[in-house]
C-alpha positions as CSV (number, residue, x, y, z in Angstrom):
1,M,77.9,57.1,98.7
2,D,78.7,60.0,101.0
3,R,82.1,61.7,100.5
4,P,84.6,62.2,103.3
5,D,84.6,65.6,105.0
6,L,87.0,68.1,103.5
7,G,88.8,68.4,106.8
8,A,89.6,64.7,106.8
9,L,90.7,64.8,103.1
10,F,92.9,67.9,103.7
11,A,94.4,66.3,106.8
12,H,95.4,63.2,104.9
13,V,96.9,65.2,102.0
14,T,98.7,67.5,104.5
15,R,100.1,64.6,106.4
16,R,101.3,63.0,103.2
17,L,103.0,66.3,102.1
18,V,104.5,67.0,105.5
19,D,105.9,63.5,105.7
20,A,107.4,63.8,102.2
21,E,108.8,67.3,102.9
22,G,110.6,66.2,106.1
23,P,113.6,64.5,104.5
24,I,113.9,67.3,101.9
25,L,114.0,69.9,104.6
26,A,116.5,67.9,106.6
27,A,118.7,67.5,103.5
28,H,118.8,71.4,103.3
29,D,119.3,71.6,107.1
30,L,116.0,73.4,107.6
31,T,113.1,72.9,109.9
32,M,109.5,73.4,108.7
33,W,109.2,76.7,110.5
34,E,112.6,77.9,109.1
35,Y,111.4,77.0,105.6
36,V,108.1,78.8,106.2
37,T,110.0,81.9,107.3
38,L,112.4,81.8,104.3
39,S,109.4,81.4,102.0
40,S,107.6,84.4,103.5
41,L,110.8,86.5,103.2
42,G,111.3,85.2,99.7
43,R,108.1,87.0,98.7
44,D,109.2,90.3,100.4
45,D,111.1,91.6,103.4
46,A,109.2,91.7,106.6
47,P,108.8,95.3,107.7
48,T,109.3,94.1,111.3
49,Q,109.8,90.9,113.2
50,L,106.3,91.3,114.6
51,V,104.7,91.6,111.1
52,L,106.7,88.5,110.1
53,A,105.4,86.5,113.1
54,R,101.8,87.5,112.2
55,R,102.3,86.8,108.6
56,I,103.5,83.2,109.2
57,R,101.2,82.7,112.2
58,Y,104.1,82.0,114.6
59,D,104.5,83.0,118.2
60,K,106.4,86.3,118.3
61,T,108.4,85.3,121.4
62,R,109.6,82.1,119.8
63,L,110.4,83.8,116.5
64,I,113.5,85.5,118.0
65,A,115.2,82.2,118.5
66,L,114.2,80.9,115.1
67,L,115.6,84.1,113.5
68,D,118.8,83.9,115.7
69,G,119.4,80.5,114.2
70,L,118.8,81.6,110.6
71,E,120.9,84.7,111.1
72,S,123.8,82.7,112.6
73,R,123.8,80.5,109.5
74,G,123.9,83.5,107.2
75,L,120.4,83.0,105.8
76,V,118.7,86.2,107.0
77,T,119.7,89.6,108.3
78,R,118.0,91.9,110.7
79,R,118.6,95.6,110.6
80,P,117.1,98.5,112.6
81,D,113.9,99.8,111.1
82,P,114.6,103.4,110.1
83,A,111.1,104.4,111.3
84,D,111.5,102.7,114.7
85,R,115.0,101.9,115.9
86,R,113.6,99.3,118.4
87,A,112.1,97.2,115.6
88,R,114.0,95.1,113.2
89,V,113.5,94.6,109.4
90,V,114.1,91.0,108.4
91,S,115.5,90.1,105.0
92,L,117.0,87.1,103.2
93,T,120.7,87.1,102.4
94,A,122.1,85.8,99.1
95,D,122.7,82.5,100.9
96,G,119.1,82.6,102.1
97,V,117.9,83.1,98.6
98,R,120.0,80.2,97.3
99,T,118.9,77.9,100.1
100,L,115.2,78.8,99.6
101,A,115.5,78.2,95.8
102,A,117.2,74.8,96.2
103,T,114.8,73.7,98.8
104,R,111.8,74.8,96.8
105,T,113.1,73.1,93.7
106,D,113.3,69.8,95.6
107,I,109.8,70.3,97.2
108,R,108.3,71.1,93.8
109,A,109.7,67.9,92.4
110,M,108.2,65.9,95.3
111,E,104.9,67.7,94.7
112,E,104.9,66.8,91.0
113,G,105.1,63.2,92.1
114,V,102.0,63.7,94.3
115,L,100.2,65.6,91.6
116,A,101.0,62.9,89.0
117,A,97.9,61.0,90.3
118,L,95.8,63.8,88.6
119,D,95.3,64.4,84.9
120,A,96.4,67.8,83.6
121,G,93.0,69.4,83.9
122,D,92.4,68.3,87.5
123,R,95.9,69.4,88.4
124,A,95.4,72.8,87.0
125,A,92.0,73.2,88.6
126,L,93.4,72.1,92.0
127,L,96.3,74.5,91.8
128,R,93.9,77.4,90.8
129,A,91.4,76.6,93.6
130,L,93.8,76.0,96.6
131,P,95.0,79.5,96.9
132,R,91.4,80.8,97.0
133,L,90.5,78.3,99.7
134,A,93.7,79.1,101.7
135,D,93.0,82.8,101.7
136,P,89.4,83.6,100.8
137,T,89.9,87.4,101.2
């Protein structure tokens, strides 16, 4: 029997995860793009808003409104870039770090439920392989 295409399989898994994340994000008063932004900034500050937009693959003109919302809620700060006063360096605040950690904890718990369908070896193999497929460089 022929297996389903990877695109179809990934689409089904992605839809399942997105559907399960929706209520978690709502409980933390975040949109998916706000969570993506906080997650990126949780790895390291964005040297500029433009770099952040590229990093998360989000339209740079729409990013301003997203960051305005996060900043008004005290989750991120933007400060002038010392190398270019027109550019802004974006960072998480302490509240942003706490919000990201709490949201991520709840998402990881949901993911554990999804991954429970796999035995330990398959789970470990999947978690090793996915980052390589996501960014093959």
